[in-house]
C-alpha positions in Angstrom: -20.8 12.0 -16.0 -19.2 14.3 -13.6 -21.0 17.8 -12.2 -19.3 20.2 -9.9 -20.3 22.8 -7.6 -18.9 26.2 -7.0 -17.0 24.8 -3.8 -15.2 22.6 -5.6 -17.2 19.6 -4.8 -17.4 16.8 -7.1 -20.7 14.8 -7.7 -19.8 11.7 -10.1 -22.3 9.3 -12.0 -21.1 6.0 -13.5 -23.4 3.4 -14.6 -22.9 0.3 -14.1 -25.0 -3.2 -14.3 -26.7 -2.6 -10.4 -27.3 0.8 -11.6 -26.2 4.6 -11.7 -23.5 4.6 -9.2 -23.0 8.4 -7.4 -19.9 9.3 -5.6 -19.2 13.1 -3.9 -15.8 13.9 -4.1 -14.7 16.6 -1.0 -12.7 19.2 -2.3 -8.5 19.3 -1.3 -7.8 20.4 2.0 -7.7 23.9 2.6 -3.8 24.9 2.9 -2.9 27.3 5.6 -2.8 31.3 4.5 -0.2 31.8 6.4 2.9 29.4 4.3 4.2 29.7 1.5 1.4 28.0 -1.2 4.2 25.4 -2.7 5.3 24.1 -0.2 1.7 23.9 1.8 0.8 22.1 -1.3 3.9 19.7 -1.2 3.1 19.2 2.9 -0.4 18.5 1.9 0.2 16.1 -0.7 2.9 13.7 1.5 0.3 14.6 4.3 -2.5 13.0 2.7 -0.4 9.9 1.4 1.0 9.3 4.9 -2.2 9.6 6.2 -4.7 7.0 4.3 -1.8 5.5 3.1 1.4 4.8 6.0 4.3 7.2 6.8 6.7 4.8 6.1 5.9 4.6 2.8 6.4 8.6 2.2 9.5 10.1 1.6 10.6 13.4 1.5 13.1 15.0 -1.5 16.5 13.8 -1.7 19.6 16.0 -1.8 21.7 15.0 -4.7 25.4 16.7 -5.1 25.9 18.2 -8.6 28.8 19.8 -10.2 27.5 23.3 -9.5 26.0 22.7 -5.8 23.1 20.5 -5.0 20.1 19.2 -6.9 16.4 18.3 -5.2 15.1 15.0 -6.1 11.1 15.0 -6.2 9.1 16.7 -3.9 7.7 13.4 -2.5 9.1 10.0 -2.7 6.5 7.0 -2.8 7.3 3.7 -1.9 6.1 0.3 -1.5 7.8 -3.0 -2.0 8.7 -2.8 -5.9 6.3 -0.2 -6.7 7.5 3.6 -6.4 6.6 7.3 -7.3 8.1 10.6 -8.0 5.9 13.3 -7.0 6.2 16.6 -8.0 3.6 19.9 -7.3 2.7 22.6 -8.0 0.8 25.4 -6.6 -1.2 28.1 -9.0 -1.2 30.9 -6.2 -3.6 33.3 -7.6 -5.6 32.0 -10.6 -6.2 34.8 -13.2 -9.8 33.6 -14.4 -8.7 34.1 -17.6 -8.9 30.9 -19.6 -6.1 31.2 -21.9 -3.7 32.4 -19.4 -4.6 29.0 -17.0 -4.0 27.3 -20.0 -0.6 28.5 -20.6 0.3 28.3 -16.9 -0.4 24.7 -16.7 1.3 23.5 -19.4 4.3 25.0 -18.5 4.5 23.9 -14.9 3.1 20.3 -16.3 5.6 20.1 -18.6 8.2 21.6 -16.4 7.3 18.6 -13.7 7.3 15.8 -15.6 10.8 16.6 -16.9 11.5 16.8 -13.3 10.0 13.7 -12.1 11.7 11.5 -15.2 15.2 13.1 -14.2 14.4 11.9 -10.6 13.7 8.6 -11.9 16.8 8.9 -14.0 19.1 9.5 -10.8 17.0 6.9 -8.5 17.7 4.2 -11.1 21.4 4.9 -12.0 22.6 5.5 -8.6 23.0 2.1 -6.3 21.6 3.4 -2.9 20.1 6.8 -2.1 18.9 8.0 2.0 15.7 8.9 2.0 13.9 10.2 5.3 9.9 9.2 5.4 7.5 10.6 7.4 8.0 8.4 10.6 11.6 10.2 10.3 13.3 7.2 9.7 16.0 7.0 7.2 16.0 3.9 4.6 18.6 3.2 2.3 16.2 2.2 -1.2 18.3 0.5 -4.2 16.2 2.6 -6.4 16.8 0.6 -9.5 14.8 -2.5 -8.6 11.9 -0.2 -8.1 9.6 -0.3 -11.0 9.2 3.9 -11.0 6.1 5.7 -12.1 6.1 9.8 -12.4 3.5 11.6 -10.8 2.6 15.5 -11.6 -0.3 17.0 -8.5 -1.5 20.6 -9.2 -2.9 22.8 -6.4 -5.1 24.4 -9.1 -9.1 25.1 -9.6 -8.8 22.7 -12.8 -9.4 24.2 -16.6 -13.1 22.7 -18.7 -11.5 21.2 -21.2 -8.0 20.8 -20.5 -6.2 17.7 -21.1 -2.3 17.6 -20.3 -0.1 16.6 -22.7 2.3 14.8 -20.4 4.4 11.1 -19.8 2.9 11.3 -16.5 -0.1 10.8 -14.7 -1.4 13.8 -13.9 -3.8 15.1 -11.4 -5.3 17.5 -9.1 -4.9 17.6 -5.4 -8.1 16.7 -4.9 -7.9 13.7 -6.7 -4.9 12.7 -5.6 -6.3 13.0 -2.1 -9.4 11.2 -3.2 -7.1 8.2 -4.4 -5.8 7.9 -1.0 -9.1 8.3 0.9 -10.6 5.7 -1.1 -8.0 2.9 -1.1 -6.5 3.6 2.5 -3.3 1.7 1.1 -0.1 3.0 -0.1 0.4 -0.6 -2.1 -3.1 -0.3 -3.5 -2.6 3.4 -4.6 0.7 2.9 -6.7 -0.9 -0.3 -8.2 -3.9 2.3 -9.3 -1.0 4.8 -11.0 0.5 1.9 -12.2 -2.1 0.6 -13.7 -3.4 3.7 -15.6 0.0 5.2 -16.2 0.2 3.9 -20.2 -2.7 5.3 -20.8 -2.2 8.6 -20.6 -3.7 11.5 -19.1 -7.5 12.0 -18.7 -9.2 15.7 -18.5 -7.4 17.7 -15.7 -10.3 16.7 -12.7 -11.0 13.5 -14.3 -8.7 11.3 -12.0 -12.3 10.2 -10.0 -14.2 9.2 -12.8 -11.5 7.2 -14.5 -11.1 5.7 -11.4 -14.9 4.6 -11.2 -14.6 3.5 -14.5 -12.2 1.0 -13.6 -14.1 0.2 -10.7 -16.7 -1.0 -12.9 -15.6 -3.1 -15.1 -13.3 -4.7 -12.5 -16.8 -5.3 -11.0 -17.7 -6.8 -13.6 -14.9 -8.8 -14.9 -14.6 -12.7 -14.2 -12.4 -13.3 -11.2 -8.8 -14.4 -12.0 -8.3 -18.2 -11.6 -6.4 -19.0 -9.1 -2.7 -21.5 -8.9 -3.6 -24.2 -8.0 -0.1 -25.0 -6.8 -1.2 -22.3 -3.9 -4.4 -23.7 -3.3 -2.4 -27.4 -2.5 0.1 -25.2 0.3 -2.9 -23.4 2.4 -3.7 -20.0 0.6 -7.0 -18.6 0.7 -9.0 -18.5 -2.5 -10.4 -14.5 -2.6 -12.4 -12.9 -5.1 -12.9 -9.5 -4.9 -12.6 -6.6 -7.2 -8.9 -4.4 -7.6 -10.5 -1.3 -7.4 -13.7 -0.8 -4.8 -16.6 1.3 -5.9 -17.7 2.3 -2.2 -14.7 3.7 0.1 -12.3 1.2 1.2 -14.0 0.1 4.8 -16.9 1.8 4.0 -18.7 -1.7 4.5 -17.3 -2.4 8.0 -15.1 0.3 9.3 -14.8 -1.2 13.0 -12.8 -4.3 11.4 -11.5 -2.6 8.4 -9.0 -0.7 10.6 -7.6 -3.9 12.7 -5.3 -4.5 10.0 -4.1 -0.3 9.9 -3.5 -1.0 13.4 -1.5 -3.9 13.2 0.5 -2.1 10.1 1.0 0.6 13.3 2.6 -1.9 15.6 4.9 -3.2 13.0 6.1 0.1 11.8 6.9 0.7 15.8 8.4 -2.7 16.5 12.7 -2.6 17.3 14.5 -3.5 14.2 16.2 -6.8 14.7 19.8 -7.6 14.7 20.0 -8.8 11.5 17.8 -6.8 9.6 18.0 -3.5 8.4 15.4 -0.3 8.4 14.5 -1.2 4.3 14.2 -4.9 5.4 11.2 -3.3 7.9 9.5 -0.9 5.5 9.9 -3.8 2.9 7.6 -6.4 5.1 5.5 -3.3 6.1 4.9 -3.3 1.9 4.1 -6.8 2.0 1.7 -6.9 4.6 -0.4 -3.7 3.1 -0.4 -6.1 -0.2 -3.3 -7.6 1.6 -6.2 -6.5 -0.9 -8.2 -3.6 0.2 -11.2 -5.5 -0.7 -10.3 -8.3 2.0 -9.4 -6.5 4.9 -12.7 -5.8 6.5 -13.4 -9.4 6.4 -9.8 -10.3 7.3 -10.5 -7.8 10.7 -13.4 -9.4 11.2 -12.1 -13.1 11.6 -8.7 -11.5 13.6 -11.4 -9.9 16.0 -13.1 -13.8 16.4 -9.6 -15.9 16.8 -8.4 -13.6 19.8 -11.7 -14.1 21.4 -11.7 -17.9 20.8 -7.5 -18.3 21.9 -8.3 -16.1 24.6 -10.9 -18.7 26.1 -7.6 -21.6 26.2 -6.4 -21.1 30.1 -3.8 -24.1 29.2 -1.9 -25.5 26.5 -1.7 -23.1 22.9 -4.5 -22.8 20.5 -3.4 -21.3 17.2 -5.4 -20.0 14.2 -3.5 -19.4 11.3 -4.6 -18.5 6.9 -2.2 -17.5 4.6 -4.4 -14.9 2.5 -2.0 -14.1 -0.3 0.4 -15.8 -2.3 2.0 -14.4 -5.7 3.8 -11.6 -6.7 6.3 -12.5 -4.8 5.0 -12.0 -1.6 3.2 -14.7 0.7 1.2 -14.0 3.7 0.1 -15.2 6.6 -1.4 -14.2 9.6 -2.1 -16.2 13.0 -3.3 -15.7 17.0 -2.0 -17.8 19.6 -3.6 -18.2 22.9 -0.6 -17.2 24.6 3.2 -15.4 24.0 6.5 -16.9 24.9 9.5 -18.0 24.0 7.7 -21.7 23.2 5.2 -20.2 21.2 8.0 -17.9 19.7 9.9 -20.6 18.4 7.3 -22.8 17.1 5.6 -19.7 15.2 8.9 -19.4 13.5 9.3 -22.8 13.0 5.9 -22.6 11.1 6.7 -19.3 8.7 9.5 -21.6 7.7 7.9 -25.1 7.0 5.3 -23.3 5.1 7.3 -20.5 3.5 9.5 -24.0 2.2 6.3 -26.0 0.9 5.3 -22.8 -1.0 9.0 -22.5 -2.4 8.7 -26.3 -3.5 5.2 -25.3 -5.0 6.2 -22.5 -6.8 9.9 -22.8 -7.6 10.1 -19.8 -10.1 9.1 -17.5 -6.9 12.9 -18.2 -5.5 13.2 -15.0 -4.1 9.6 -14.9 -2.6 9.0 -13.1 0.9 7.5 -14.9 3.6 5.8 -12.3 6.3 4.1 -14.4 9.4 2.0 -11.9 11.4 1.3 -13.7 15.3 -0.8 -11.6 17.5 -1.9 -12.7 21.4 -4.5 -11.8 23.0 -3.6 -9.2 25.9 -5.5 -9.5 29.3 -4.0 -6.7 31.3 -6.3 -4.4 29.7 -3.7 -1.6 28.2 -4.8 -3.0 24.3 -6.2 -5.8 22.6 -3.7 -7.8 21.4 0.3 -7.6 21.0 1.8 -8.3 17.5 4.8 -10.5 16.7 6.4 -10.6 13.2 8.5 -13.6 11.4 10.1 -13.2 8.1 11.7 -15.6 5.3 13.4 -15.3 1.8 15.0 -18.2 0.2 15.9 -22.2 1.0 15.6 -22.9 4.5 17.8 -25.6 4.5 15.8 -28.2 6.6 17.9 -31.6 6.5 15.3 -34.4 6.5 15.2 -35.4 10.2 14.2 -31.7 11.2 12.0 -31.8 8.0 10.0 -34.8 9.4 9.9 -33.1 13.0 8.0 -29.9 12.1 5.9 -31.5 9.6 5.2 -33.9 12.4 4.3 -31.0 14.5 2.6 -28.8 11.8 0.8 -31.2 9.5 -0.4 -30.0 6.1 -1.6 -26.4 5.4 -4.8 -25.7 6.0 -6.8 -23.2 7.6 -8.3 -24.9 10.8 -7.4 -24.3 14.3 -4.5 -26.3 16.3 -4.2 -27.0 19.4 -1.0 -28.1 21.3 
C-alpha cells in the first residue's frame, strides 16, 4: 500500500512476517530556480549518486566523434567493478495537470531516453576504451565490453497515477533514484539492485520504493544461501544478512557504519602506485564497496575495537585480520596493526599475497580473482584516528617452495584471531 501527500512525500506500508513495515520516502531534492531544469535534474541525479555512493563511480557524459559532428554518450554513467549503468534524465519543465498530455509526454520521453541509453551501451561495448571523467575529477579509461550494463531512465516529474512505462529500461522518478542511494549508501548495492529488477520490467511510475520493500521483505524471509565450504577453510567469515535492508543502511549504528565510507575516502585519495593505473584504483574501490551493506556497521565496530586493541601495544607488532568477502571474483581482507613502518608494510604485503594464493588454490575456477587488503594503523598525534594502507594482487603469486614455507611459518593458517610478533 502507498500513500502520497501533496508535497510529494510517499508513505509505504509493506506486510512482513514481523508485521506491517512503514517507511516515508522524501520528495526529490529541490532544483535551483535559476538553472535550466534539464541540466539541473542531470546534476542532481549525479550528485545523489556521488553523495550517498562514491564520486569515483559516477562519470560525466562522454563525447564521441561521429561523421556529422559529436555525440554525447549518456547523461551520466555509473560504473562499479563489472556493473555499469547508463542513466538518461528527462525533466518536465511545467506539468500541464492534464493526464492525457502528461501520458503523451511520458511515453515520448521514456521511449527516447531508453533508445538513447541502448545506443550508448552499444557504443561502449563496441569501443575498446573510452576515457571518462568522474565526479572526483579523475580521468579513467573504461573497457566497456567487459561490463554488464543496465539502461536507466530517471524522470524529474510529479508522476501520473496508474501510469506504467513501456521500455526496455529501469524507469523511475528522481525521487526514487535518490531513495535507492540514500537507502543503500553503496553504489555497488544500487547497481546490484538495478540489475536485479531490470529483467522484471517497469513497475507503475513512482512504485519503485514499493518494489524495493517487497523484495527486501522477501530477502528477510529467505533462508541464508549456503557458503562455499572452501572459503571457510581459508579464513573467510560466514555472513548472513539480507541483500536489501528494510531499514536504511546504517540506521542501526551510524557511527560505525560510516567507518567503511571513511576508509573508501582514504583509499580514493591515495597516490596511484607506479605500477598501477587510475582504472586499477577505481577497481580496488569497487572491491571494497562490494562489502555487504548489512554487514558494514558490524565491520565498523570491529575495526574501531581493533584499533583500540592494537594501540595498547608499545613494542612489537600486533595484528588483527578478517576476510569478510570471498565471492564474485573479489576477496577482501581488513586488518589493523599496532604501528606502520617498512617492516609492517612488507609483512602485510606478504600476508595478502599468501592468503590470495591460498584462496586461488582452494577455488581454482576464480583464477582472475582480485584480492584487496586494507590495513589500518592507529594514529597517536591526534590529527586523525588512523592511517590507511592498501595492497591488491591478482593471479598466481609464483612462490618457490622455500619462500612459501617461510611465509606459512610466519602467518600460520588462515583465521581471525590476533597475531603478535
